[in-house]
C-alpha positions as a Markdown table, in Angstrom:
| # | Residue | x | y | z |
|---|---|---|---|---|
| 1 | Unk | 94.5 | 114.4 | 127.1 |
| 2 | Unk | 94.5 | 117.7 | 125.2 |
| 3 | Unk | 94.2 | 117.7 | 121.5 |
| 4 | Unk | 97.2 | 118.6 | 119.4 |
| 5 | Unk | 97.2 | 122.3 | 118.6 |
| 6 | Unk | 95.8 | 123.2 | 115.1 |
| 7 | Unk | 98.3 | 123.9 | 112.6 |
| 8 | Unk | 98.9 | 127.6 | 111.7 |
| 9 | Unk | 100.9 | 127.8 | 108.6 |
| 10 | Unk | 98.5 | 127.2 | 105.5 |
| 11 | Unk | 99.6 | 124.1 | 103.6 |
| 12 | Unk | 100.5 | 124.0 | 99.9 |
| 13 | Unk | 97.9 | 122.2 | 97.8 |
| 14 | Unk | 99.6 | 120.7 | 94.6 |
| 15 | Unk | 97.2 | 119.7 | 91.9 |
| 16 | Unk | 98.4 | 117.9 | 88.7 |
| 17 | Unk | 96.5 | 118.0 | 85.3 |
| 18 | Unk | 97.5 | 115.1 | 83.2 |
| 19 | Unk | 96.6 | 115.7 | 79.6 |
| 20 | Unk | 96.9 | 114.4 | 76.1 |
| 21 | Unk | 95.5 | 116.2 | 73.2 |
| 22 | Unk | 92.7 | 117.8 | 75.3 |
| 23 | Unk | 93.1 | 121.4 | 74.5 |
| 24 | Unk | 89.5 | 122.0 | 73.8 |
| 25 | Unk | 88.7 | 121.4 | 77.4 |
| 26 | Unk | 92.2 | 122.5 | 78.9 |
| 27 | Unk | 91.6 | 126.1 | 79.6 |
| 28 | Unk | 88.4 | 125.9 | 81.9 |
| 29 | Unk | 90.4 | 123.1 | 84.0 |
| 30 | Unk | 93.4 | 125.5 | 84.3 |
| 31 | Unk | 91.2 | 128.5 | 85.0 |
| 32 | Unk | 89.3 | 126.4 | 87.6 |
| 33 | Unk | 92.6 | 126.1 | 89.4 |
| 34 | Unk | 93.8 | 129.7 | 89.2 |
| 35 | Unk | 90.4 | 131.4 | 90.1 |
| 36 | Unk | 90.6 | 129.6 | 93.5 |
| 37 | Unk | 90.3 | 131.9 | 96.6 |
| 38 | Unk | 93.0 | 129.7 | 98.2 |
| 39 | Unk | 96.2 | 131.2 | 97.7 |
| 40 | Unk | 98.7 | 128.5 | 98.1 |
| 41 | Unk | 98.2 | 126.3 | 95.0 |
| 42 | Unk | 100.9 | 124.9 | 92.9 |
| 43 | Unk | 99.4 | 123.8 | 89.5 |
| 44 | Unk | 101.4 | 121.2 | 87.4 |
| 45 | Unk | 100.4 | 120.2 | 83.8 |
| 46 | Unk | 101.9 | 116.8 | 82.7 |
| 47 | Unk | 101.3 | 116.4 | 79.0 |
| 48 | Unk | 102.3 | 113.4 | 77.2 |
| 49 | Unk | 103.0 | 115.0 | 74.1 |
| 50 | Unk | 100.0 | 116.7 | 72.5 |
| 51 | Unk | 99.9 | 118.1 | 69.1 |
| 52 | Unk | 96.6 | 119.8 | 69.2 |
| 53 | Unk | 97.3 | 123.2 | 70.4 |
| 54 | Unk | 97.9 | 122.0 | 74.1 |
| 55 | Unk | 101.4 | 123.7 | 74.2 |
| 56 | Unk | 100.5 | 126.9 | 72.8 |
| 57 | Unk | 97.6 | 127.0 | 75.6 |
| 58 | Unk | 100.4 | 126.2 | 78.5 |
| 59 | Unk | 102.9 | 128.7 | 77.1 |
| 60 | Unk | 100.3 | 131.4 | 77.6 |
| 61 | Unk | 100.3 | 130.5 | 81.2 |
| 62 | Unk | 104.0 | 130.6 | 81.7 |
| 63 | Unk | 104.6 | 132.1 | 85.3 |
| 64 | Unk | 101.3 | 131.0 | 86.6 |
| 65 | Unk | 101.9 | 127.3 | 86.5 |
| 66 | Unk | 104.4 | 124.6 | 85.9 |
| 67 | Unk | 104.4 | 122.2 | 82.9 |
| 68 | Unk | 106.3 | 119.4 | 81.2 |
| 69 | Unk | 105.6 | 118.0 | 77.8 |
| 70 | Unk | 106.9 | 114.4 | 77.2 |
| 71 | Unk | 106.1 | 111.1 | 76.5 |
| 72 | Unk | 105.0 | 109.2 | 79.4 |
| 73 | Unk | 103.7 | 105.4 | 80.3 |
| 74 | Unk | 100.1 | 106.7 | 80.5 |
| 75 | Unk | 97.8 | 108.3 | 82.7 |
| 76 | Unk | 98.9 | 107.1 | 85.9 |
| 77 | Unk | 102.3 | 107.7 | 85.2 |
| 78 | Unk | 101.9 | 111.2 | 84.1 |
| 79 | Unk | 100.2 | 111.9 | 87.7 |
| 80 | Unk | 102.9 | 110.2 | 89.5 |
| 81 | Unk | 105.5 | 112.5 | 87.7 |
| 82 | Unk | 103.6 | 115.5 | 88.6 |
| 83 | Unk | 103.0 | 114.6 | 92.2 |
| 84 | Unk | 106.9 | 113.7 | 92.4 |
| 85 | Unk | 107.7 | 117.2 | 91.0 |
| 86 | Unk | 105.6 | 118.8 | 93.5 |
| 87 | Unk | 106.3 | 120.4 | 96.8 |
| 88 | Unk | 102.6 | 120.3 | 98.3 |
| 89 | Unk | 101.6 | 118.9 | 101.5 |
| 90 | Unk | 98.0 | 118.0 | 100.1 |
| 91 | Unk | 97.9 | 116.4 | 96.6 |
| 92 | Unk | 95.0 | 116.3 | 93.9 |
| 93 | Unk | 94.6 | 115.6 | 90.3 |
| 94 | Unk | 92.1 | 117.0 | 87.8 |
| 95 | Unk | 91.9 | 115.3 | 84.5 |
| 96 | Unk | 92.2 | 117.7 | 81.6 |
| 97 | Unk | 88.3 | 118.0 | 81.1 |
| 98 | Unk | 87.4 | 118.3 | 84.9 |
| 99 | Unk | 87.0 | 121.4 | 86.9 |
| 100 | Unk | 87.2 | 122.7 | 90.5 |
| 101 | Unk | 84.2 | 124.7 | 91.6 |
| 102 | Unk | 85.2 | 128.2 | 91.8 |
| 103 | Unk | 86.3 | 130.0 | 94.0 |
| 104 | Unk | 85.9 | 128.0 | 97.4 |
| 105 | Unk | 86.6 | 124.3 | 96.7 |
| 106 | Unk | 90.2 | 124.3 | 97.8 |
| 107 | Unk | 89.4 | 126.7 | 100.7 |
| 108 | Unk | 86.8 | 124.4 | 102.1 |
| 109 | Unk | 88.9 | 121.0 | 101.6 |
| 110 | Unk | 91.9 | 122.7 | 103.2 |
| 111 | Unk | 89.9 | 123.9 | 106.2 |
| 112 | Unk | 88.4 | 120.4 | 106.8 |
| 113 | Unk | 92.0 | 118.9 | 106.7 |
| 114 | Unk | 93.5 | 121.4 | 109.0 |
| 115 | Unk | 90.6 | 121.0 | 111.6 |
| 116 | Unk | 90.8 | 117.2 | 111.4 |
| 117 | Unk | 94.6 | 116.1 | 111.4 |
| 118 | Unk | 93.8 | 112.3 | 111.5 |
| 119 | Unk | 92.2 | 112.3 | 108.2 |
| 120 | Unk | 94.3 | 111.4 | 105.1 |
| 121 | Unk | 91.8 | 112.1 | 102.2 |
| 122 | Unk | 88.9 | 114.2 | 102.2 |
| 123 | Unk | 86.2 | 114.4 | 99.3 |
| 124 | Unk | 83.3 | 116.4 | 98.3 |
| 125 | Unk | 80.9 | 115.8 | 95.6 |
| 126 | Unk | 80.8 | 116.4 | 92.0 |
| 127 | Unk | 78.3 | 117.3 | 89.3 |
| 128 | Unk | 78.2 | 116.3 | 85.4 |
| 129 | Unk | 78.9 | 118.6 | 82.6 |
| 130 | Unk | 78.1 | 118.3 | 79.1 |
| 131 | Unk | 80.6 | 119.4 | 76.3 |
| 132 | Unk | 79.2 | 123.1 | 76.5 |
| 133 | Unk | 79.8 | 123.2 | 80.2 |
| 134 | Unk | 76.2 | 122.9 | 81.3 |
| 135 | Unk | 75.4 | 120.8 | 84.5 |
| 136 | Unk | 73.3 | 117.9 | 83.4 |
| 137 | Unk | 73.5 | 115.8 | 86.6 |
| 138 | Unk | 74.8 | 114.9 | 90.1 |
| 139 | Unk | 76.4 | 111.9 | 91.1 |
| 140 | Unk | 75.3 | 110.1 | 94.4 |
| 141 | Unk | 78.3 | 109.8 | 96.7 |
| 142 | Unk | 78.1 | 107.5 | 99.7 |
| 143 | Unk | 80.3 | 108.0 | 102.8 |
| 144 | Unk | 83.4 | 106.0 | 102.4 |
| 145 | Unk | 83.3 | 102.3 | 103.5 |
| 146 | Unk | 85.9 | 99.8 | 102.8 |
| 147 | Unk | 83.7 | 97.0 | 103.1 |
| 148 | Unk | 81.3 | 98.4 | 100.8 |
| 149 | Unk | 84.1 | 99.1 | 98.4 |
| 150 | Unk | 85.1 | 95.7 | 98.4 |
| 151 | Unk | 82.0 | 93.7 | 98.4 |
| 152 | Unk | 80.5 | 95.7 | 95.5 |
| 153 | Unk | 83.9 | 96.2 | 93.9 |
| 154 | Unk | 82.8 | 99.8 | 93.6 |
| 155 | Unk | 84.0 | 103.2 | 95.3 |
| 156 | Unk | 82.4 | 106.4 | 96.3 |
| 157 | Unk | 84.9 | 108.8 | 95.9 |
| 158 | Unk | 84.5 | 111.4 | 93.0 |
| 159 | Unk | 88.5 | 111.7 | 92.2 |
| 160 | Unk | 88.4 | 115.4 | 90.9 |
| 161 | Unk | 86.7 | 116.3 | 94.5 |
| 162 | Unk | 89.3 | 114.4 | 96.7 |
| 163 | Unk | 92.4 | 115.9 | 98.5 |
| 164 | Unk | 95.2 | 113.5 | 99.8 |
| 165 | Unk | 97.8 | 114.2 | 102.2 |
| 166 | Unk | 101.1 | 113.5 | 100.7 |
| 167 | Unk | 102.3 | 111.6 | 103.6 |
| 168 | Unk | 99.8 | 108.9 | 103.1 |
| 169 | Unk | 100.6 | 108.5 | 99.4 |
| 170 | Unk | 104.1 | 108.1 | 100.3 |
| 171 | Unk | 103.3 | 105.5 | 102.8 |
| 172 | Unk | 101.0 | 103.4 | 100.8 |
| 173 | Unk | 102.7 | 104.1 | 97.4 |
| 174 | Unk | 101.7 | 106.2 | 94.2 |
| 175 | Unk | 99.3 | 105.1 | 91.6 |
| 176 | Unk | 99.8 | 101.8 | 90.1 |
| 177 | Unk | 100.9 | 102.4 | 86.5 |
| 178 | Unk | 100.0 | 99.1 | 85.3 |
| 179 | Unk | 96.3 | 100.1 | 85.7 |
| 180 | Unk | 94.7 | 102.1 | 82.6 |
| 181 | Unk | 91.5 | 102.1 | 84.2 |
| 182 | Unk | 90.6 | 102.1 | 87.9 |
| 183 | Unk | 93.8 | 103.5 | 89.1 |
| 184 | Unk | 92.1 | 105.7 | 91.6 |
| 185 | Unk | 89.8 | 102.9 | 93.0 |
| 186 | Unk | 92.8 | 100.5 | 93.5 |
| 187 | Unk | 94.7 | 103.8 | 95.3 |
| 188 | Unk | 91.6 | 104.6 | 97.6 |
| 189 | Unk | 91.5 | 100.8 | 98.5 |
| 190 | Unk | 95.2 | 101.0 | 99.6 |
| 191 | Unk | 94.7 | 104.1 | 101.6 |
| 192 | Unk | 91.2 | 102.7 | 103.1 |
| 193 | Unk | 93.1 | 99.9 | 104.7 |
| 194 | Unk | 95.8 | 101.9 | 106.5 |
| 195 | Unk | 94.3 | 105.6 | 106.7 |
| 196 | Unk | 91.3 | 107.4 | 107.2 |
| 197 | Unk | 89.1 | 108.8 | 104.3 |
| 198 | Unk | 86.2 | 111.1 | 104.9 |
| 199 | Unk | 83.2 | 112.7 | 102.9 |
| 200 | Unk | 82.2 | 116.4 | 103.0 |
| 201 | Unk | 78.7 | 117.0 | 101.4 |
| 202 | Unk | 79.7 | 120.0 | 99.4 |
| 203 | Unk | 80.1 | 120.1 | 95.6 |
| 204 | Unk | 83.8 | 120.9 | 94.8 |
| 205 | Unk | 84.1 | 119.3 | 91.3 |
| 206 | Unk | 82.6 | 119.1 | 88.0 |
| 207 | Unk | 83.1 | 116.4 | 85.7 |
| 208 | Unk | 82.7 | 116.1 | 81.9 |
| 209 | Unk | 80.0 | 113.5 | 80.7 |
| 210 | Unk | 80.1 | 113.7 | 76.8 |
| 211 | Unk | 81.5 | 111.8 | 73.8 |
| 212 | Unk | 85.2 | 111.7 | 73.9 |
| 213 | Unk | 85.8 | 112.5 | 77.2 |
| 214 | Unk | 86.4 | 109.2 | 78.8 |
| 215 | Unk | 87.5 | 106.8 | 76.1 |
| 216 | Unk | 87.0 | 103.8 | 78.3 |
| 217 | Unk | 87.2 | 100.3 | 76.9 |
| 218 | Unk | 84.8 | 97.8 | 78.9 |
| 219 | Unk | 87.3 | 94.9 | 78.2 |
| 220 | Unk | 89.9 | 96.8 | 80.2 |
| 221 | Unk | 88.1 | 98.0 | 82.9 |
| 222 | Unk | 86.6 | 94.9 | 83.5 |
| 223 | Unk | 90.0 | 93.4 | 83.7 |
| 224 | Unk | 90.9 | 96.1 | 86.2 |
| 225 | Unk | 88.1 | 95.0 | 88.5 |
| 226 | Unk | 89.6 | 91.7 | 88.8 |
| 227 | Unk | 93.2 | 93.1 | 89.1 |
| 228 | Unk | 92.6 | 95.5 | 92.0 |
| 229 | Unk | 90.5 | 93.2 | 94.0 |
| 230 | Unk | 93.3 | 90.4 | 93.7 |
| 231 | Unk | 95.9 | 92.8 | 94.4 |
| 232 | Unk | 93.9 | 94.0 | 97.6 |
| 233 | Unk | 93.9 | 90.6 | 99.1 |
| 234 | Unk | 97.7 | 90.3 | 98.3 |
| 235 | Unk | 98.5 | 93.4 | 100.6 |
| 236 | Unk | 99.9 | 92.9 | 103.9 |
| 237 | Unk | 97.8 | 93.2 | 107.2 |
| 238 | Unk | 94.4 | 92.9 | 105.4 |
| 239 | Unk | 92.1 | 92.0 | 108.6 |
| 240 | Unk | 90.5 | 88.7 | 109.0 |
| 241 | Unk | 87.2 | 90.1 | 108.7 |
| 242 | Unk | 87.9 | 91.1 | 105.3 |
| 243 | Unk | 89.8 | 88.0 | 104.3 |
| 244 | Unk | 86.6 | 86.1 | 105.0 |
| 245 | Unk | 84.9 | 88.2 | 102.6 |
| 246 | Unk | 87.2 | 87.4 | 99.5 |
| 247 | Unk | 85.1 | 85.1 | 97.7 |
| 248 | Unk | 82.2 | 87.6 | 97.7 |
| 249 | Unk | 84.5 | 90.4 | 96.8 |
| 250 | Unk | 86.0 | 88.3 | 93.8 |
| 251 | Unk | 82.6 | 87.5 | 92.6 |
| 252 | Unk | 81.4 | 91.3 | 92.8 |
| 253 | Unk | 84.5 | 92.3 | 90.8 |
| 254 | Unk | 83.5 | 89.7 | 88.1 |
| 255 | Unk | 79.9 | 91.1 | 88.0 |
| 256 | Unk | 81.2 | 94.6 | 88.1 |
| 257 | Unk | 83.5 | 93.8 | 85.2 |
| 258 | Unk | 80.5 | 92.2 | 83.4 |
| 259 | Unk | 78.7 | 95.7 | 83.9 |
| 260 | Unk | 81.5 | 97.4 | 82.2 |
| 261 | Unk | 82.0 | 95.0 | 79.4 |
| 262 | Unk | 78.2 | 95.5 | 78.3 |
| 263 | Unk | 78.1 | 99.3 | 78.9 |
| 264 | Unk | 81.6 | 100.3 | 77.4 |
| 265 | Unk | 81.9 | 98.5 | 74.0 |
| 266 | Unk | 79.2 | 95.8 | 74.3 |
| 267 | Unk | 81.5 | 92.8 | 74.9 |
| 268 | Unk | 78.6 | 90.5 | 75.6 |
| 269 | Unk | 80.8 | 87.2 | 75.3 |
| 270 | Unk | 83.2 | 88.5 | 78.0 |
| 271 | Unk | 80.3 | 89.8 | 80.1 |
| 272 | Unk | 78.6 | 86.4 | 79.9 |
| 273 | Unk | 81.9 | 84.6 | 80.9 |
| 274 | Unk | 82.5 | 86.9 | 83.9 |
| 275 | Unk | 78.9 | 86.3 | 85.2 |
| 276 | Unk | 79.1 | 82.5 | 85.2 |
| 277 | Unk | 82.5 | 82.8 | 87.1 |
| 278 | Unk | 81.3 | 85.4 | 89.5 |
| 279 | Unk | 78.0 | 83.4 | 90.3 |
| 280 | Unk | 80.3 | 80.4 | 90.8 |
| 281 | Unk | 82.7 | 82.0 | 93.2 |
| 282 | Unk | 79.8 | 83.2 | 95.4 |
| 283 | Unk | 76.1 | 82.4 | 94.2 |
| 284 | Unk | 74.5 | 84.6 | 96.8 |
| 285 | Unk | 75.6 | 87.7 | 94.5 |
| 286 | Unk | 72.7 | 87.0 | 92.2 |
| 287 | Unk | 71.0 | 89.8 | 93.9 |
| 288 | Unk | 74.0 | 92.0 | 92.8 |
| 289 | Unk | 73.4 | 90.6 | 89.2 |
| 290 | Unk | 69.7 | 91.5 | 89.5 |
| 291 | Unk | 70.8 | 95.2 | 90.8 |
| 292 | Unk | 72.8 | 95.7 | 87.6 |
| 293 | Unk | 70.3 | 94.2 | 85.1 |
| 294 | Unk | 67.8 | 96.5 | 86.6 |
| 295 | Unk | 70.0 | 99.4 | 86.3 |
| 296 | Unk | 70.5 | 98.7 | 82.5 |
| 297 | Unk | 66.8 | 98.3 | 81.9 |
| 298 | Unk | 66.3 | 101.7 | 83.6 |
| 299 | Unk | 69.1 | 103.4 | 81.4 |
| 300 | Unk | 67.7 | 102.0 | 78.3 |
| 301 | Unk | 64.2 | 103.0 | 79.2 |
| 302 | Unk | 65.5 | 106.5 | 79.6 |
| 303 | Unk | 67.8 | 106.8 | 76.5 |
| 304 | Unk | 65.4 | 105.3 | 73.8 |
| 305 | Unk | 62.7 | 107.9 | 74.1 |
| 306 | Unk | 65.4 | 110.5 | 73.7 |
| 307 | Unk | 66.8 | 108.9 | 70.6 |
| 308 | Unk | 63.2 | 109.2 | 69.1 |
| 309 | Unk | 63.2 | 112.7 | 70.2 |
| 310 | Unk | 66.6 | 113.4 | 68.7 |
| 311 | Unk | 65.4 | 111.5 | 65.4 |
| 312 | Unk | 62.1 | 113.5 | 65.2 |
| 313 | Unk | 63.9 | 116.5 | 65.5 |
| 314 | Unk | 66.5 | 115.7 | 62.8 |
| 315 | Unk | 63.5 | 114.8 | 60.4 |
| 316 | Unk | 61.8 | 118.1 | 61.0 |
| 317 | Unk | 65.0 | 119.9 | 60.2 |
| 318 | Unk | 65.8 | 117.8 | 57.0 |
| 319 | Unk | 69.0 | 116.6 | 58.7 |
| 320 | Unk | 68.2 | 113.0 | 59.1 |
| 321 | Unk | 65.8 | 110.0 | 58.0 |
| 322 | Unk | 62.1 | 110.4 | 58.5 |
């Protein structure tokens, strides 16, 4: 049987930039879209009512992007609003402190989707930037694996580097506005259940990793880990092979939640409760718990010497205690 012909009409890519008081990062994000060498991009900025100069920036770009500024129900609602305003066959979103790699990221993603018509989501890789825009590290991105995503309550998709066919979002549903955190993770699970997700080992995006960019609370993220896993097992057509892993997946959700509870706010009491519930649900995940403990130890060993270095520098400059 002959393969279907490749499409000849270039698809429109619609990228939504949700923002709220991110004026200090917004220009590089917008410019990373406008400087792409792919000519068919629709950029929509959905602002939640910023009061920090964001509107002045957006007015300077009139005619080069679309924007709206009005109260919304949160991050997911803003992205959904932008997507529903859009006309593109391929959807993406960039948080207002992230960037695409210039100039080729969109071209490479579109070329892949054009050549692989059965793929619903393609994602590349991303690197981490500090506040000044310097590259400070790179993520480790796995090939997409639904079993892995469930069994570890983890996902391997850097959201700024992901490009999604509109038809799959319309089929499985938009972002769930009840999720403050982990909204992308929850969407990938729904798409992974009924669609096809593929990874391309190319750097397509840059994410900020500096104080004030994430604003993540560990207790909220911990609760989201449980909620997204519970929601997945309520979906229709979950295969029996995955249903059999429900206890292990729920245990992993508790342990992943404990990780976030400690990492983003030092909610130690909550973390302990989640650990106990997770191990009761599936005792075999004690190995997963040890993995998280090991990761925290490595992190502390990496951070402590650098804190000493910064303290010594402050002492030398007379700007801190000696």
